[in-house]
N, C-alpha and C positions, 0 to 999 in steps of 0.2 A: 624197638622193644623188647625188653627182657623182662619176663616173668617167669616166677618158678611155681611151680604147681605139681599135681599129679602126675605129671607126664615129664617133669624135669623144667629144662629152660626153654623157652621159646626165644629164637634167635631174631636178629632184626631181620626186616623184611629186604629180601633179595640175597641175603646169605645162603650158600647151599653148603651144608657140611656133610652131606650124605645120608643124614638122618631121617627118620619116618616123620613126614610133615603132617600125618594125620591130626597129631596134637594141635598144631597150630592152626588148623583150619577150626578144629573143634573150639579152641579157646580164642580164636580172633574176634568173636562177637562181643566176648567178655572183655577184651582189651579196648574195643571201639567203645562200648559201653563207659568202662571207666575214663577212656581218653576224651570222649565227647560229653556225654550225659553227664556226669558228675560236674566238670567244670563250666558247663553251658548252664545247668541249673543253680548251681550254688552262686556264679558269678552274676547270674540275671538277678537274684536277690541281693546280693552284696554289692555289686557294683552298678548294673544297670539301674535298678530300681533303689538302691541306696537304702532299703529299709532298715529303720531305727528300731532299738530296742523298744518294746510295747506297741510297735505297730500293729494293726490287724490286716493280716496276710491272706488271702485266698488263691488256692491253685487248682485250676481246671485241667483235669488231666492227670492221673497218676502214674505215667509210663515213666522211663528212665530218666528224662528231664524233669518231669513234674516231680518226683520223689525227691531228686536233689534240691529243686527247688524249696521242697518242704523242709529239706535239711539245712539248708542255706538259711531259711527262715527260723529254724531251731537254734542256729549257730548264732544269730544276731539279737536271740531273745524276743522275737516277735511273739505278740499273743492279742487274739487268736490267731492260730494257724488253720485254717479251714481247707480240708483237702475234699475236691468235687471231681466224681467220676459215676459211672454207670456200673461198673463192675465191684461186686463184693470184696472179691479176693484183692484187687489193688487199694481198695480203701483200708483192708486189713492191714496191709503193708505201709500204708501211709501213715498209720499210727506208730509203726515200728520206725519211722523216720522221722517222727518229732509232730506229726497233727495232733492238734488239740481239739479239733471237732470234724466230723465226718458229714457229707451231704450225698446221698444217693440221688442222682439227677433222674434216674428213672421213676422215682417215688414222690419227688417234690419239685418245684419250681426253683432251681438252683440260685438264681438270683434273688429270689424272694427269702431263700433260707441263708443266704449269706447276709444280706442286709439285716435280718432279724437276727443272727448271732452276733453281727458286728455291733450292732446298737444295743443289744441285751448286754454283752460283755463291757462295753464302755460306760452303759448306765451303772451297772454292778460295780464297776472299778471306780467311779465318780462317787457313789454313795459309801463306799468302804474309806473314803478319805476324810 
């Protein structure tokens, strides 16, 4: 894997060019996140679940995979895209990835909140037609 960043180029695993590998250790987690979380999250929505435009989507957990599932839902024009987590900072990040609605599972019953949101959005959509 080659990445260009503040430390220069990260060389493929196993290559030893005599450089300081501190940067590789520091950015290895980033490479793993991009290589795993992005593809897993986006493909779970686009391939496994085969979400169609206008479909309601709820993502439980806004970590690396969850955020990218939200991103995948936004890419296919799902609506609503509901992010559920217990950490406000993760919910804020979910909005940046494309969530249209947020549910803090510490404050409300997340299943009831998702059901309420999906039915209210669909009813509003039907009424607008």
